[in-house]
Structure formats: structure tokens, C-alpha cells
C-alpha positions in Angstrom: 0.0 0.0 0.0 1.4 3.4 -0.9 1.2 6.5 1.2 -1.4 9.1 0.2 -0.1 11.9 -1.9 -2.0 14.6 -0.1 -4.7 16.6 -1.7 -5.4 20.0 -3.1 -4.4 22.8 -0.9 -7.3 25.2 0.0 -6.7 27.5 -2.9 -6.5 24.5 -5.3 -10.0 23.2 -4.8 -11.6 22.4 -8.2 -13.7 25.3 -9.2 -17.4 24.6 -9.4 -18.6 27.0 -12.1 -22.2 28.0 -12.8 -23.4 28.9 -16.3 -22.7 32.6 -17.2 -26.4 33.2 -18.0 -29.7 31.3 -17.8 -30.4 28.7 -20.4 -33.3 26.9 -21.7 -34.1 23.6 -20.0 -33.4 20.6 -22.2 -36.2 18.1 -22.4 -35.3 14.4 -22.5 -38.1 12.3 -23.9 -38.0 9.1 -21.9 -39.8 6.0 -23.0 -41.3 3.4 -20.8 -38.4 1.3 -19.6 -40.3 -1.9 -20.6 -39.4 -1.3 -24.2 -35.7 -1.1 -23.5 -34.1 -4.5 -23.5 -30.7 -3.4 -22.2 -31.7 -2.1 -18.8 -32.5 -4.1 -15.7 -34.8 -2.4 -13.2 -35.1 -3.3 -9.5 -38.4 -3.2 -7.6 -40.0 0.0 -6.3 -37.2 2.5 -5.4 -37.1 3.9 -1.9 -38.6 7.3 -1.2 -35.2 8.7 -0.2 -33.9 7.7 -3.7 -36.8 9.3 -5.4 -36.4 12.6 -3.5 -32.7 12.6 -4.2 -33.1 12.0 -7.9 -35.6 14.8 -8.3 -33.3 17.4 -6.7 -30.2 15.9 -8.4 -31.8 16.3 -11.8 -32.9 19.8 -11.0 -29.4 20.8 -10.0 -27.9 19.2 -13.1 -30.4 21.2 -15.2 -29.3 24.4 -13.5 -25.6 23.5 -14.0 -26.2 22.8 -17.7 -25.2 19.1 -17.2 -28.1 17.5 -18.9 -27.4 16.6 -22.5 -29.4 15.9 -25.6 -29.2 12.4 -27.1 -26.9 13.7 -29.9 -24.6 15.4 -27.4 -24.5 12.3 -25.2 -23.6 10.0 -28.1 -20.6 12.2 -28.8 -19.3 12.5 -25.2 -16.6 13.1 -24.1 -16.2 15.2 -27.3 -18.2 18.4 -26.9 -18.5 21.8 -28.5 -15.7 24.1 -27.4 -18.3 26.8 -26.5 -20.0 24.5 -24.0 -20.0 25.7 -20.3 -18.1 22.5 -19.3 -15.7 22.1 -22.2 -12.6 22.3 -20.0 -14.1 19.7 -17.6 -14.8 17.4 -20.4 -11.2 17.6 -21.6 -10.2 16.3 -18.1 -12.8 13.5 -18.3 -11.7 12.6 -21.8 -8.0 12.3 -20.7 -8.9 10.1 -17.7 -11.1 8.0 -19.9 -8.3 7.4 -22.5 -5.8 6.5 -19.8 -8.2 3.9 -18.3 -9.0 2.4 -21.7 -5.2 2.1 -22.5 -4.6 0.5 -19.1 -7.5 -2.0 -19.4 -6.6 -2.8 -23.0 -3.3 -4.3 -21.8 -5.0 -6.9 -19.6 -4.4 -10.5 -20.5 -8.1 -11.3 -20.5 -10.9 -9.2 -21.6 -12.4 -7.7 -18.4 -16.0 -7.8 -17.3 -16.5 -4.3 -16.0 -19.1 -2.7 -13.7 -19.3 1.1 -13.5 -21.1 2.2 -10.3 -22.7 5.6 -10.6 -22.6 5.6 -14.4 -25.1 8.4 -14.8 -25.9 8.9 -18.5 -23.6 6.0 -19.4 -21.1 7.9 -21.6 -18.0 6.2 -19.9 -19.6 2.8 -19.8 -20.1 3.1 -23.6 -16.5 4.1 -24.1 -15.3 1.1 -22.0 -17.5 -1.2 -24.0 -15.5 -0.4 -27.1 -12.6 -2.4 -25.7 -12.6 -5.7 -27.7 -14.2 -8.6 -25.9 -15.3 -6.5 -22.9 -18.7 -6.8 -21.3 -19.8 -3.6 -19.4 -22.6 -3.0 -16.9 -23.5 0.5 -15.9 -25.3 0.9 -12.6 -27.0 4.0 -11.1 -30.0 5.0 -8.9 -30.6 7.9 -11.2 -33.4 6.5 -13.3 -33.9 9.6 -15.5 -30.4 9.6 -17.0 -30.1 5.8 -16.9 -33.1 5.5 -19.3 -31.5 7.9 -21.6 -28.2 5.9 -21.5 -30.1 2.7 -22.3 -31.9 4.4 -25.2 -28.9 6.2 -26.7 -26.6 3.1 -26.5 -29.2 0.5 -27.2 -27.2 -0.8 -30.2 -24.1 -1.7 -28.2 -24.2 -5.5 -27.6 -21.5 -5.3 -25.0 -23.3 -2.8 -22.7 -26.1 -3.2 -20.3 -27.5 -1.0 -17.5 -28.9 -1.7 -14.1 -31.1 0.6 -12.1 -30.3 0.1 -8.4 -27.9 0.4 -5.5 -25.0 -1.9 -4.9 -26.5 -2.7 -1.5 -29.9 -3.6 -2.9 -28.8 -7.1 -3.9 -29.8 -6.6 -7.5 -26.3 -7.9 -8.6 -27.0 -11.2 -7.0 -23.8 -13.4 -7.1 -22.4 -11.6 -10.1 -18.7 -10.7 -9.9 -16.5 -8.5 -12.1 -12.9 -8.2 -13.1 -13.0 -4.4 -12.8 -15.3 -2.0 -11.0 -15.1 1.7 -11.8 -16.1 4.8 -9.8 -15.7 7.8 -12.1 -16.8 11.1 -10.5 -19.3 9.1 -8.4 -17.7 7.9 -5.1 -18.4 11.3 -3.5 -22.0 10.4 -3.4 -21.4 7.6 -0.9 -21.3 8.7 2.7 -18.7 6.1 3.9 -15.7 5.4 1.6 -14.7 2.4 3.6 -18.1 0.8 3.6 -18.6 1.1 -0.2 -15.1 -0.1 -1.0 -15.4 -3.2 1.3 -18.8 -4.0 -0.3 -17.3 -3.5 -3.8 -14.4 -5.7 -3.1 -16.8 -8.6 -2.4 -18.1 -8.1 -6.0 -14.7 -8.6 -7.5 -13.3 -11.8 -9.1 -10.0 -13.1 -7.9 -7.3 -10.7 -9.0 -9.9 -8.0 -9.8 -9.4 -4.3 -9.4 -11.4 -1.2 -8.4 -10.5 2.1 -10.1 -11.5 5.5 -8.6 -11.0 8.5 -10.8 -12.3 12.1 -11.4 -13.0 12.6 -7.7 -11.2 14.9 -5.3 -9.6 13.5 -2.2 -8.6 15.7 0.8 -6.2 15.9 3.6 -8.0 15.5 6.9 -7.3 19.2 7.8 -9.0 20.4 4.6 -12.2 18.4 4.9 -14.2 21.0 6.8 -13.2 23.8 4.3 -14.3 21.5 1.5 -17.7 20.9 3.1 -18.2 24.7 3.5 -17.3 25.2 -0.1 -19.9 22.6 -1.3 -22.6 24.1 1.0 -21.9 27.5 -0.4 -22.1 26.1 -4.0 -25.5 24.4 -3.5 -26.8 27.4 -1.5 -26.1 29.6 -4.5 -28.6 27.6 -6.5 -31.1 27.8 -3.7 -30.8 24.1 -2.6 -28.4 24.0 0.4 -29.8 20.6 1.4 -28.1 19.0 -1.6 -24.8 19.4 0.3 -26.1 16.6 2.5 -25.8 14.2 -0.4 -22.2 15.2 -1.4 -19.4 13.7 0.7 -15.8 14.6 1.0 -13.4 11.7 1.5 -9.9 11.8 2.9 -6.9 10.1 1.3 -6.3 8.6 4.8 -9.5 6.5 4.5 -7.7 4.4 1.9 -5.2 3.1 4.4 -7.0 -0.2 5.1 -7.0 -1.1 1.4 -4.2 -2.4 -0.9 -4.1 0.7 -3.2 -1.8 2.3 -5.6 -2.0 5.8 -7.1 -1.7 5.3 -10.8 -1.8 9.1 -11.2 -0.8 11.5 -8.5 -1.7 15.1 -9.6 0.6 16.6 -7.0 3.7 14.6 -7.9 6.7 16.4 -9.4 6.3 14.3 -12.5 2.7 15.4 -13.0 3.6 19.0 -12.5 6.6 18.9 -14.9 4.6 17.1 -17.6 1.6 19.3 -17.1 -0.8 16.3 -16.8 -4.4 17.5 -17.2 -6.3 15.8 -14.4 -6.3 17.5 -11.0 -7.7 14.3 -9.5 -5.9 11.1 -8.4 -6.4 7.8 -10.2 -6.6 5.1 -7.6 -6.4 1.4 -8.1 -7.5 -0.9 -5.3 -7.0 -4.7 -5.5 -8.5 -7.6 -3.6 
């Protein structure tokens, strides 16, 4: 197990930018999930999940993070004038690194992406020859769009549910990915221990595109998030966004495949401000 690299200093917290001006809400026309053959739906969702999704989708609308079907199909490529163009350059870079890494595996991996959202990364991973990919999320709105937009990909399926719901059954995977999603789990240790039980022997967990903090910076990060959501008029959303310390990884056999604060990263000008963490069972 490697030592944690530290985390962004207070003045290096990733900026959470709002659109410069109001924009029209994009309407996603969602079909009845019963006509989509590439999505598996659990029983009735819990009230807590329904309330979270409604507020989450509203915030994503205000942030200009909902995409049309055509835009989604092209991600991570996006128009240079888009509000989040720079962010998507980071996401594209981390996606390409992960694909290069997984493409060198001796066997074609069976991959689970937890918190896949609209499924853009799951779709990209499914292009690795021989790979089977499952995208999982509790966000039914975007998951239905993912199932529709990527319905012609035979190597990709989606599951609506939570990893704790039992919907996976006894299924196990070679690789489990958290991309910009592990911050929505209140306990890093709990979700990682649970995820390890879903890995095949020799399997790996990959965590990317999520900030990690030094313990002394956690409270500042929480205040930053509260101020951000308050600016939209929904301070309660800060209760669903969690800040994890790099120290929480100590119980796990982990390696930093990318350390954004290393001398090498700074000299080479590597694009991602987030660590890329591999955890093995």
C-alpha cells in the first residue's frame, strides 16, 4: 500500500462553475423502460432515492449538465463553447488513460461502472474488444437515456439500483469503476469493502475524477460545497455530497496510478487534477 499523496491545498480546490447566463431547460423524452431490452430495473425505489433524484436532476439542469441524445452520443467530445468544455477535456483524458490500461490486460475484463449516470463512460469502455460492461445507477432519469442512446451496443447493459440492494446477486467482475461518483457515498470504507466482495480473484477497483482531501482540509471543502449548492437555492443537496480523505484508503491495498501533486505530473503538465486510484483484492 502506498502512502497518500496529499490533496489540493485550500486554494487549489476544483472550481465549481455556474453557467454565465440562464439557459433553456433541455427536455429528454424518456420511453417506458419496458421497451428497452438493455436495462434491468429493481423493484420500487425507496422514497429517499426518489427525492434525491428529483433534486439531483434539477441541480444538473441548473448546472447545464443534462445533454441531448446527440450530445450524449458524442461525449466526451463536446463543443468548445459549452460551459463545461474544460471539464470534459479532463474527463476525456482520464477515460483514455483507463482504456489504455484495461486494453493491456491478458483477459478481456468484465466491467461494472457504479454511478454511471448517462452512461457515456460505460459506452466508451464497452469499445474495448471482448469486454462486457454493466453501468449501474440509482438515477433512473439519466439511466433510461443511457439505455436508449446506447441500445445498439451489444457489450453494454444497464442496471437501475444500488450496490446494497442485492440486484447484482452473485455476479462478480474483473474491474469496478467509480468515475466522478464515489463522492455520493457517505462512507468510503463501507462502499469499498462492499465493492471488493463483488470482484473476481485478481480483480481491481478504479477510482477517478473525484477529489480527495487531507483531513485538515475536509471542513473547508464541506463549507465550499454548501456555499455552492446554496447559490442555487438548494443547500440541502450538500447533505448528499461527501468529502473523502486520502487517509481513508489506508485499510486497502491501493496504488496511485496518477498523483496530480507529484513532481512528474507538474513537470509534464498532466491534465487531471484528481488522483487515479487502483484498489486490489
